[in-house]
C-alpha positions in Angstrom: -77.1 9.1 140.8 -76.3 12.7 142.8 -78.2 14.1 145.9 -79.9 17.2 144.6 -78.8 20.3 146.6 -76.5 21.5 149.6 -76.5 21.2 152.1 -78.3 23.8 154.1 -79.7 24.0 157.5 -83.3 24.4 158.2 -86.5 24.4 160.6 -88.8 24.4 158.0 -88.2 26.3 154.4 -90.8 28.7 153.6 -93.0 28.4 150.9 -92.4 24.7 150.6 -95.3 22.4 150.3 -97.5 20.6 153.1 -98.0 17.3 154.0 -98.3 15.0 157.1 -96.8 17.9 159.5 -93.1 17.9 157.1 -93.0 20.9 155.0 -90.7 20.3 151.8 -88.6 23.2 150.7 -89.6 25.3 147.3 -90.1 23.4 143.8 -86.7 25.4 142.1 -85.0 23.8 145.3 -84.1 26.3 147.1 -82.9 26.0 151.0 -84.1 29.0 153.3 -81.7 29.2 156.0 -82.7 30.3 159.8 -81.9 28.6 163.4 -81.0 25.1 163.6 -83.2 23.1 165.4 -82.2 22.7 168.9 -83.6 19.0 171.2 -85.4 20.6 174.7 -86.9 17.6 175.2 -85.9 17.2 179.6 -86.7 13.4 178.7 -83.2 13.2 177.2 -80.9 15.2 180.2 -79.5 12.8 181.8 -80.2 9.9 179.4 -76.9 7.2 178.9 -76.8 6.0 175.4 -75.3 2.5 177.3 -78.7 0.9 174.8 -76.2 1.8 172.0 -73.4 0.5 174.1 -72.2 4.2 174.5 -70.6 5.7 178.0 -71.3 9.5 177.8 -73.9 10.7 179.5 -75.7 14.5 179.0 -74.8 16.9 182.4 -77.7 19.3 183.8 -75.4 22.3 182.7 -74.7 20.7 179.3 -75.5 23.0 176.1 -78.7 22.1 174.5 -77.9 19.1 172.1 -78.6 20.0 168.9 -80.3 18.9 165.7 -79.8 19.5 161.7 -82.7 19.1 159.9 -82.2 20.0 156.4 -85.5 19.0 153.6 -83.6 17.9 150.9 -86.0 18.8 147.5 -87.2 16.2 145.2 -84.7 14.5 143.0 -84.5 15.3 139.8 -84.7 12.1 138.4 -85.1 8.9 139.4 -82.7 5.3 138.4 -84.3 3.8 136.4 -82.7 0.3 137.7 -85.0 0.8 141.1 -88.0 2.9 139.5 -91.1 2.0 140.9 -92.0 1.8 137.4 -90.5 -1.4 136.8 -92.3 -2.8 140.2 -95.8 -5.2 139.7 -98.3 -3.2 139.9 -100.3 -6.1 141.3 -99.6 -5.2 144.8 -101.2 -1.1 144.7 -104.5 -2.2 145.9 -103.5 -5.7 148.2 -105.1 -5.7 151.7 -101.9 -7.1 154.1 -103.1 -11.3 153.9 -103.2 -10.2 149.8 -100.6 -8.6 149.9 -97.6 -11.2 152.5 -99.4 -13.7 150.0 -98.0 -11.7 146.8 -94.8 -11.4 149.1 -94.6 -15.4 149.3 -95.6 -16.9 145.9 -93.4 -14.1 144.7 -91.1 -16.0 142.2 -90.1 -12.5 139.9 -86.3 -12.7 140.6 -83.7 -15.7 141.2 -83.5 -15.3 144.4 -86.8 -17.2 145.1 -84.6 -20.1 144.3 -83.0 -20.2 147.0 -84.4 -19.1 149.3 -85.6 -20.5 152.5 -88.7 -18.6 152.8 -89.8 -14.0 152.1 -89.3 -12.4 154.8 -91.8 -10.5 154.4 -91.8 -7.8 158.2 -93.5 -7.6 161.4 -95.1 -5.2 164.1 -97.6 -2.5 164.4 -99.9 -2.5 161.1 -101.0 1.2 163.0 -98.0 2.0 163.6 -96.0 5.3 163.9 -92.7 5.2 163.4 -91.2 2.4 159.8 -87.5 1.3 160.1 -86.9 -0.3 156.4 -83.5 -2.2 156.2 -81.7 -3.6 153.6 -82.1 -7.3 153.3 -82.7 -10.6 155.1 -79.8 -12.5 156.1 -79.0 -16.2 156.9 -81.0 -15.9 160.7 -83.6 -13.5 159.5 -83.5 -16.0 156.4 -84.4 -19.1 158.5 -87.0 -17.6 161.1 -88.3 -15.7 159.0 -88.6 -12.1 160.3 -86.6 -9.1 160.1 -83.3 -8.0 162.2 -82.7 -11.2 164.4 -79.9 -12.1 166.1 -76.8 -9.9 167.4 -77.8 -6.8 165.0 -81.4 -7.7 165.0 -80.6 -6.4 169.4 -78.7 -4.0 168.2 -81.7 -2.7 166.3 -83.7 -3.3 169.2 -81.9 -1.2 171.9 -82.0 1.6 168.7 -85.8 1.5 169.1 -86.3 1.2 172.9 -83.7 4.5 172.8 -86.2 6.7 171.2 -88.8 5.5 174.1 -90.6 2.8 171.9 -90.8 -0.8 171.9 -90.3 -3.7 169.1 -93.4 -4.1 168.4 -95.0 -0.2 168.4 -92.9 0.1 165.5 -93.0 -1.7 161.8 -89.8 -3.4 160.6 -89.3 -4.2 156.9 -86.8 -4.7 153.7 -86.0 -3.2 150.9 -85.1 -6.7 150.1 -88.2 -9.8 150.6 -85.2 -12.6 150.1 -81.9 -12.9 151.0 -79.4 -12.7 148.8 -77.1 -15.3 148.7 -73.9 -15.9 150.6 -75.5 -12.1 152.0 -74.2 -9.7 149.4 -75.9 -6.8 148.4 -78.8 -6.4 146.2 -79.2 -6.3 142.9 -80.7 -3.5 141.7 -83.7 -5.7 139.7 -83.9 -7.5 142.8 -84.7 -4.3 144.3 -87.1 -3.1 141.4 -88.7 -6.6 141.5 -89.3 -5.7 145.2 -90.5 -2.1 145.1 -94.2 -2.3 144.9 -94.3 -4.4 148.0 -92.2 -2.0 149.9 -94.3 0.9 149.1 -97.6 -0.6 148.8 -96.4 -1.5 152.9 -95.8 1.8 153.8 -98.4 3.2 152.1 -101.4 0.3 154.2 -98.4 0.9 157.6 -99.1 5.2 156.4 -96.4 5.9 159.5 -95.5 9.2 160.2 -91.7 8.8 159.8 -89.8 6.2 158.3 -85.7 5.6 159.5 -84.0 3.9 156.4 -81.3 1.6 158.0 -77.6 1.4 156.7 -76.4 2.9 153.0 -78.2 -0.5 150.9 -81.3 0.7 152.3 -81.3 3.9 152.2 -80.1 4.6 148.6 -82.5 2.1 147.4 -85.7 4.2 149.2 -84.2 7.3 147.9 -83.2 6.4 144.6 -79.8 7.8 144.8 -76.1 7.2 144.5 -75.2 10.0 147.7 -73.0 8.2 150.4 -74.3 7.9 153.4 -71.8 10.5 155.5 -73.9 13.1 153.3 -77.6 12.1 153.5 -77.8 11.5 157.5 -78.7 14.3 159.4 -81.2 15.4 156.8 -84.9 15.5 155.7 -85.8 12.9 153.1 -88.7 11.3 151.6 -90.4 9.0 149.7 -93.3 6.9 147.5 -96.7 9.9 146.4 -96.7 10.9 149.5 -93.8 11.5 150.5 -93.3 10.1 153.6 -90.3 11.6 155.4 -87.5 9.4 155.5 -84.3 10.2 158.1 -81.7 7.8 157.4 -79.1 5.9 160.3 -76.6 3.5 159.7 -77.2 -0.3 160.2 -76.9 -2.2 163.1 -74.5 -4.7 161.6 -71.8 -2.0 161.2 -71.9 -0.9 164.2 -71.3 -3.6 166.0 -68.5 -3.8 163.8 -67.7 0.2 164.3 -69.3 0.3 167.6 -66.6 3.5 168.2 -70.0 4.5 165.8 -72.5 4.1 167.5 -72.5 8.7 169.0 -73.3 8.9 165.4 -76.2 6.8 165.3 -77.3 8.3 168.6 -77.5 12.0 167.5 -79.6 10.1 164.5 -82.6 9.2 166.5 -82.1 11.9 168.7 -82.5 14.3 165.2 -85.1 11.4 164.0 -86.8 12.0 168.4 -87.7 16.0 167.3 -88.6 15.7 163.9 -91.0 13.0 165.1 -91.9 15.0 167.6 -93.3 18.3 165.8 -94.1 16.3 162.7 -97.2 14.5 165.3 -97.6 18.2 166.9 -98.2 19.8 163.3 -100.3 16.6 161.6 -102.3 17.6 165.7 -102.7 20.9 165.0 -103.8 21.0 161.7 -106.6 18.2 162.6 -108.4 21.0 164.9 -108.0 23.6 162.5 
């Protein structure tokens, strides 16, 4: 399903609907163009992106880095294969321990027959940042934790580049079981796990979600739009419209290290957006 609307740069569209400090586009899908947001955080000055393996420095006299913020209107339709309505409704009211037990016992798709164990997720249950990938790999299936091995080490470096620790965030996947041979998740498999993921997001209630990789982004956003077109925008997920930013999967970055510069720009964009959302949320709380 194509993504809704074009890609005009906006600061915050006027007349939109607020949720947690984010203002979405007006219901008609129109976009309001304003000046692109400028990253002025002094902590970025002279930051080296060696955390991502990119030997680039930002000199003090360089012009401010720019991170485009594009707010998508809500999609007109949802791909039936990954519609939340197909998910197990039983997950909607579960607490953390009950949800973990439900995931561990799940046999809603054929992946239960080939898994070593389910991979529930890891991190702070009060996290303000949530990272969501596509599915466990072989090492994750063995250890029962998402994003381990070389790709996990790079994700940890990306988290540190944001000034966070791995234990400060919550990390999960679209699927809770490993697909055989690390193939892409099937639509029915993603639908079976959708309710579990939605409940995890609701329990964490993050300020910002980072969709890690094309498969995760397309499943979260119910779209077939390419990763290149999804980057640099603010999307939303779930009934509460949690803000979502998309970036590359660490495994892809390991195969294509030249793309790490783009991933760094995604992180700058995410950090700027997160700061704005937190400030606006605090302001609304004082009002």
